[in-house]
N, C-alpha and C positions, 0 to 999 in steps of 0.2 A: 962357612961356603966354599971354601976354594976345596976343601975336600970332596965337597959333593957336586963342586961343578965337574973336577978330575974324575970321578965314579962314573956321572952320566955320561961324561965324553967316551969315557971308555967304553960301557956297555952301547952306547951310539956305534961306535966303531965295530964291535966285536957281534953285534944283534945285522947291524945293514951294510957289510963292506962290499956285497957286491952290487948294493943300491947306491953306494955312493961312490964305488972306485969305477965299476963297468957300466953304470947307468942302465941297470936294467931296475923296472920298476914291477911289481908285485901286479899278478893279471887274476882280476875275479872279474865277474859277468858283472857287479856292479860298477866297476870301473867305466866300463863300454857302456853300460846303460843309464850311469847315474853319473857319475864324478865328473868324467870328461866332458859330456854335454853342460852339467852345470856351470863347468870352470870354462868354457867356450862359450857360452851364452853370458855369463861374466864379464868376462874380457873384454867381447863385442860390444857391449852395452856400456861399459867404462870409457871402450875408446872412443866411443859416439858420443860421447857426454852426457848420456841419459843414466838416471837413476833406476836400477834395476827392479822395478816393482812387478812386473809382469813376463811370462815365459808364452810365446805367443806357437813354438813351436811342440809344445806336447797335450796331449788332449785336446785341442782342439783350442787349446790357449789356458791355462792358469795362475795362479798368483805366484809368483817366485819370491819375493822379499817377506812376503807373511809365510812361507813354508820354510820353517826352521832347518828341514835335512839339505836346502839349497847353500847353507853357509853362507849366504848374500849379507848377513849381517855381522857377521863373525870378521874381527877386523884384523889378526893372523891370514883370513882367505883377500881381505882386501890387498894385503900386504903380497902374498905369493905370487896372487894372480897379476902380477906387475912383470911376472918374466916370461919373456916370450917363447918358451914352449911347454908343454903339459911334462914331462920327464923332469925336468928343470923345478917346475910345480911339486912335483909328488916326492923327489929329493928331500928338498926343502919343507915341505909337509911333515915328511915321516922322520926326519931330523930334530927339527925342532920337537913333535911332539913327545918323541922318545925322550929329549935331553928333557921337556918339562916332566914329565914321571920320573926320569929314574934320579936326577937330580934334588928333587924336593924329596924324593924317598930316601935318599942319604943325607939329607939334609936331617928330616925328622929321625931316622934313627941316629945321627949322633949327635941331636937333641936330648934323646930319651937313653940313650947308651955310655954315650962319649970313647967309643969303640968305633976306631978304623973300619975294623973288620965288619962289625955288624954294619957299620954305614955302607961298606962296601957292598954287603949280603943285600940290604935291603934295595941299593940300587939295581942289582943283578934281579932281583925278585922283580920289583914293578916296571923294568924296560925290558925286561927277556924271556919273563912268562909268557907260555903257548896261547892263551886266550888273547891278550894284548897284542902281540904281534900278528894274528890270525886277522884283527879288525884292519890290517892295513890297506884291505882293497875296499873299505869303507870310510873314506876319509871323516866323517862328521863323527861316526863311532870310534875310531883312534883319536881323532881332538877330545874328545868329551871324555873320554876313559882315564887320559893323562891329567884333568884336572881335580882326579879325586886326589890326588898324593901332595897340591898347593895347598888345598881346603884342609887337609890334616895335618899339613903343617903348620899352617896359619891358625887353627884352633888349637893347637899346643904350643902356639906363640903365645896366645892368648889376644891376637888380634882380628876382632869382625871384622876390618874392613878390608883384610887380606881375602877373609872367608868368603865375603862378599862379592870382590872381584871375580876369586875363582867361580862362585857358584853363577857369578851371570856369564862367564866365557865359556865356563862349561854350557850353560843352555844356548849362548849365541854359537856353539861349533856344532847343534843341528841333530843332538840323540836326547830327548827328554827323558828316556827310560833312565839315562843314564845319571840324570842329574838327580833324579829320583833315587837314585842308587845314594849317589853324594850328598844328598841332603839326610836319608833313612841313618846312614855313620855318624852324619855329626850329633843325632838326634841321641844315639849309642854312647858316644863319647860323653856329650854331655850332661847325659841323665847319670852317669859313673861319676860324674865331677861337680855336682850341686848345682846350685840355685844360680849364684855368677855365669858358670858356664851355660846354663840354659838363656838364661840373659842374654848375653853375647850372640847367642845361635839366632835367637829372634832379634837381633841387630843388623845379621848376619844375613839372614833371610831378606827382613828388609830392604836393606841396601842391594843386597845382589837382586831383586825385585825390580827398585827400580832403575838398576843400571842397564837393565834387559828389559826395559819397560817398552823401546822403540821397537823391539820385535814381538812379542809375548801379546802386545796392542794388538797388532795388524792380525794375528795368529788366532788370537780369541775371534774375532771379524772371521777369519776364514772358518774357524770352525763353527760359528753362528750361520752361517750362508750355504757350509757345504749339506748335500743333500745325504752324505753317509753321517750317523748317528757317531754321537761318542764316544758311549758305548758298546761296543761290537755285541752280536747276539752271541750268548755263550757256547753256541753251537762251533762257534768258529775254532774255540781253542782245542777240540779235538782234528782239527783241519791236520796237522802235523804230527797227530799222535801216532803212537806205534801200536799194535795190538797188543792182548795182554799176553798171548802165545808168543809173540815175537819176543817182546818186551822182558818175560820170564829169563828166555836163551839169552837174551842179551847182557842181562844181570849176574846171572850163575854161570855163565860159562864164556869166559874170557876169552876163546880161541874158537869160539861159534863162527864165525867168519872164515874157517879154515875146517871147521869140523862138520859145521852142520849150514853151507852157506846160502839157504833157501832164504827169500827175502821176501818179508809182507811191510807195507809201507813206504815211508818218502826214502831215499836212498840217501839224501844230502843231511841225515839224521842220525842212519843206521848207527854210527859208532860212538854216540855221544854218550852211552850207558855203559860205555866201556870204561869208564872214570871210575865206576863204585869200585870193580873188581883191581883194578890199576891198582888206587890206593892202598888196599891190602895187600899187596904184591911189594909195597915199599919195606915188609917185615923177612920180606925172605933174602938169602944170601945174595951178595952181587952178581957170583956166575949165574944162577940162577936165574936171577933176573936179566941178565944179557941174553941167554936162551929163550926167555918168557918174550922179551921185547922184539926178537927177530921173529918168532912164532907169529906173536900177534900182526906184525908189520907184514910177513908173508900172508897172514889170512886175509888183513886188508887187501893186498894187490889182490886175492883169489873174489875176493866178494866185488871189485870193482870190475876187474873183468870178467864175470859171470853175469852180473845185475845191472852193467852200465853200458857195458859195450852196447846192446840195442838202441840206447840214448847217444851214443858219442859222434857218430853222424852227423847230428842236425847242431851239436855244440859247437863241435869241430869248426867245422863249415863256417857258423854262424862266427867263432872267436876268428878264424882267418880272415873273413872277410871285412870284419870289425878291426881288426890289427891293422890289415893293409893300407885301409880308409885312414887308420890312424896314421900310421907311418908317411903314408902319403902326406899328410897335414902337419903333422909337427915332427919328425923323424923320430918318434918315440924307439924304445927300444924293450921288448918286455922281457920278461922273467918266466919265460915259456919258453920249449925248443921247439923249435919250426916243423910244424908236419905233425906232431903229436897229438892225439884225440886232446881236448878239454873237457872234461865232463864236469856238469853243474854242481854235482853233491860231489864232495870230496870230505876227508874227517879234519883235516885242519880248519874247515870252513864254518861249520858249525860245534864242531864237537870241543867246546869251551870246557866241560868236565874233565872230558879224556887228555884234554891238551893239557893239562898243567902236572898232573901224576906220570904222563909218560917224556915231560920234558925233564922231570927232576931225575925217572931213571934212563933218560937218557943221555 
């Protein structure tokens, strides 16, 4: 585990040097709209000796503890909220979960290969991949994603108790879809290893459910009383869809945003499908990859200027006002240049499929 801890620490220093040494916090609209308000409310309630059950400041009042996205039931959130300012909270939060992901991935790599290079590579892939780092503006998603690696490590170590704790922590960190991904990963591994592994997995599911029951039981009550149906109308699936012609262009024309920058659909996800051709670009010579990567990045910039410039005024005004309020309240400095527009939709935000192959190229 000493190799894993060292690899995790090096990945943390490489990935978040500006956060750790310059005090710059990743800024996303969700930080302003959700992460900071949830942190501030929890801190205020805890300081007053009250249990964080209810949020009176949103939607004329809504459950706080019963909503997993608030992270109110997540033990690391309790500890991190003891810090006096929000930038300190974000530094500790990002450092802790980067270390969790990178260290356990390194430990798993060492268990499987007994090779230091493989262990270090696993740490880099877990802690530096574009999808994981892009979740830093979503503290609950960032935390939940980090618990995949402890779960897989304990599954390989034949420890159902460790798996149960990992599942419980993933749930309590506040993003159930990632819990489903973690559980599905466990099913795939256990199915390949036979009956004993499946029995351990069932014990892990039961143990994890028991450990997290103090949150998911109120959550089920919240779902029962909510006017919103548990299963959304299928038409909602098309809300962020891209029209077929636009999708075909994005899939087959890697430089679409430079050569044909016309846009139909949600700007926030227009670069998602560039990941498909980007994967194929890995087969090209390195120099040609560099030229194409420069062209793609130039195309992104052109696309953002042409299609998001009309929207930039409102997000910029919103961001500046929100930043000013946060800075006055906490003294926080954010990872954004003063005075520059901050459009809501950027490639790194929703481009999970695009981010990982482009990170490998870059």
